[in-house]
N, C-alpha and C positions, 0 to 999 in steps of 0.2 A: 375500474381497475381495483384489484385487491392485492394484498401484500404477499410476499414470499417469506416463509419461515423455514429455516433449515440451515444446513452447514454451509460454510464458505470460508475462503482464505482471508479472513479479516484479522490477521494476527496482531497488528499494532492497535487496531481499534478495539478489539476484544480485550487486549491487555490494558489499554488505557481505561476502558470501562471498569475493569477489575480494580485498577489503582484508585479510581474515583470512589468506588464502593468501599474502600478501606477507610474513607472519611465520611461515609454515610450519604454519598451522592450517587443516585441511580441515573446514569446517562446511557441510553442505548448505544451499542457499538455502531449501529447504522448511522446515527447522527454524527458520531465522531468521524466515521469513514467519509461521509459527504464533506464535512467541514475541513478535513485534512487537504482536500483538493487533489489528492493523489490520483484519483481515477479520471482526471480530465485529459482529453487529447490522446495523442498516440506518438510513439517514437519508433523509428527503424534505425538500428545500429548496423551500419554497413560492414563493420569489422567482423561481426559475428553472424550476419544474416539473421537477426533476432528482432522481434517486435515486442513492444510493451504498449498496452492501451492505457498510457499514463504519461503525464508530464511532471507530476509533483514528486517531491522527495519525502518519504514517510517520516523521517525524524524531524524535519522542518514542519511538515503538515500537522503532526501531533501537537506540537507546541502552539501552532496557530489555531488549531481547533479548540484547544483549552482556553486560549485567550478570547476567542470569539464567544465561547460559552460562559465567560465571566470568571475564569480561574487564574490565579497565579500558581507557579510551580517552581520548584528547585530543579535545575537542569545542569548536568555536568558532562563535559566532553573533553577528551585530551588526545594529543598525538604523542605524548610522552609514555614510553613503555616501562618506566621505572616505578616500582611500588604499586603496580596495578592490584596485586592481591590484597595489600593492606587497605587501599582505597575502597575497593569493592566490598571487602569484608566489613569495614566500618559502616559503610552506607547501608548494607543489607541488615546489619544488626540494629541500626537506628530506626529504619522505616521500611515498609514494603517498597520495592524499587521496580520500576518499569525499565527493563534492559533491552537495548537494541539500537542499531541492527546487529543481529548475531548471524554468524555463518552456521547454517543448519548441519553442515557436515561434521561438526564437533558436538552435536547434541546427542550423546550416545544412548539416551533412554529411548530414542526413536529407533524402531527396528530397521528402518531403511536409511539411517543417517549417512551411511557411506556413499549413497547415490546422490546426496543433496548438497555437496560442496559447492559453494558459490551462491546458494539460495539464501536470501535474507529473511530474518525472523525476529519476533519480539515476544518476550515472556514477562511474567510478574514474579520476582523473587521476594521471599518473605522470611527466610531463615537460613542459618548456616551453623553447622556443627561438625567439628573434626574435619574441616576442609571440604565438606560436602554442602552444596547449596540446595535448599528446598524451594521449589517453584511451581507455579501453575502455568502450564503451557496450553494456550487456547486451541492448539491443534489436536487436543483430545487427551492430554496428559496432566490431570490434576495431581498435586503432591509429587511431582517428579523429583528425582535426585540427580544432581550433576556435580561431579568433582570440580573444585575451583580451578584446577589446572586446565580443564576442558572449557570452562567459561572464559578464561583468559584468552585461549586460542580462538574461541568463537567470537569474541568481542572485537577482533581486528578485522577491519573492512577491506584489506588489501586485495582479497580475491573474490569480492562480491560481484555478481554478474550485472547488476543494475548500475549502469555507469554514471548515474546522477549522484550516487554516494561519493563523498570524499574517500580516497583510497588510503589515507594515512591515519585514520582514527584508531586508537587502541582501546577505547571504551566510550560508551555513551549511555547515560541513564537519567531518569526523572524520579523525583520523590516529593512527598509533602505537598500535595495540591491543596489549595485554599480558595474557597469561593469569595470573591470580592464584589461581584455584580450579579444581578438577576435580569439579564436582558430578555425582552419579549421575543417571540418567534419572528416578528417583523423586523426587529432590530438585528437579530441574528442573520436573517436573510440579506439585509442591506450590507452588513459587514462581510458576509460570505461572498457575495457577488463582487465586491471590491477586491477581495483576496483572490477569487478565481481569475479575474482579469490580470492580476499580478502574476499568477502562475503561468498564464499564456504568454505574457510579455517577457517573463524571465527566460522561458525556453526559446523564444524568438532570438534572444541575445546570445544564446549558446550554440544553437545547432549548426550554423554556417561555419563556425570556427572548428567544429569537431567532425565535420563530414557526416552528420546525421540527417535524417529526414523526419519531418514532424507533421502532425495533423493528418489531413486528407492525403498528403503526399506519401506519408508513411504507410497508410492503409493501401494506397494504390501500388506501392512497391511490394507490399506483402502479396497482393493479388498477382502481380507480375511474376513474383518468385514462385508462388504456388502453381500457377498455370504453366511455368517452365518445366514442371514435372520432376524436379530433383530436389525434394524436400529433405533437409538434413534431419537426423533423428532428434537432435536437441530442440529444433523448432517444432517438430511434430509433437514431441512430448509436452512442450510448453503450451502449445495450442490446445491439445486435447485434455490435459490435466490441470490447466490453470487459467490461461489468458482469456479464452472465450467465456468460460463459466463465471469467473470473477468479474469480467466486464459486464455480463448480463445483470449480475446482482448489484453492482455499483450503479449502473445506469438506472435500474429500478428504484434504488434508494434515493438517487438524485431526483427522480420524478416525484417520489413521495414528498421529498423535502420542499420542492418548489410548488406543489399543489396548494392552491389557495392564495399564493403570493404572486406567482407568475405562471399562468396557464400555458403560455407558449413554450417556455423552457421545460415545463413538466411533460408536455406532449412529445417534444423532441426526444427527451431522455427515455420516455416509455417506448417509443419506436426503436431507439437504439438498443434497449434491453431485449426487445423481441428479436432483433437482427442478430445480436450476440448469441442468444440462445439457439437460433437457427444455425448459426455458424458452428457452434459446438457440436450439435447433432450431426451436421454434415461432415465435419472433420473426423469424428469418431468412425463414420462409415466411409471415409475416403472419397467423398463425392466432391472432388475438387472443382469441377466445372460449375456446379451450383454454388459453391463457396465463392467463386469469383464474382458471380452475380450479386450475392449477398454483400460482399465486401464493397462493391461499387455503391450499393445503397448506404452502407455504413459510412463511407467517405462523404457522401452527400449530406448525411445527417450531421456529421462532424462539422462541416462547413456551416450548416444552418445554425448549429448550437453556438459555435464561436462567434458568428455574426450577431446572434441574439444576445449573447452575454455582454457584448460591448454596446448594445443599443440603449 
């Protein structure tokens, strides 16, 4: 196996990597992505007929990844809408700040922002002048400019599509990371597996209350829905522009992470990556029958991985 190098929707991991670089720490985004635990499992939201190949919550996962890597960090979050401008302005003037989740529909430096309402995103802000925030956006926009009024709108989570986010946050950010430990890769793996089990256990405690499907059941429901022949445009766009391709990259990065420490987990994730990549190519070409077969394989691999992570 050899690595993949290229683009991918790793917004919170790339932004976290940039934040660590501001204090002289070079941590690859791929490592942060894996340790966040966001790319574990699968979710089917019945309300929307929407799938996510994810069980984790990015803003929780970022904090956990930093902890596993040996960092402390200052983290702020609020549901209070008063004085947001003052709080964010002060924070950005003092330190580079990792901001998110943000609603991409308000990031007006993106040419297609008006089509992205409800999509979550993360950026690194590092300056503000005359009410305009300067930031690096890992989606391909270094030194972007965003009026503070748009940042305030973007910071509210009430309309984000990913239902694991709290819907009442008015802002959330991190700053001032500091290394306090230098764990070995083996120590990182031990802590990561402990956390990955927690991610699976946490979603088990939520899905039945909220009428969701998880894990292999979520993947099986996606197969059933696709083979039903009436795929809504939102799901189709999500699968062909995001879900399968980011699933393939995440699974490959998990495989690379486990290699040398747990060959069984590494092999399962490598196979998952291949299946995700196949699903993406088939979806773009509307080969739904073959996708159904691939999704059955993906569901089997998800069962195997979950069993192995608890062994």
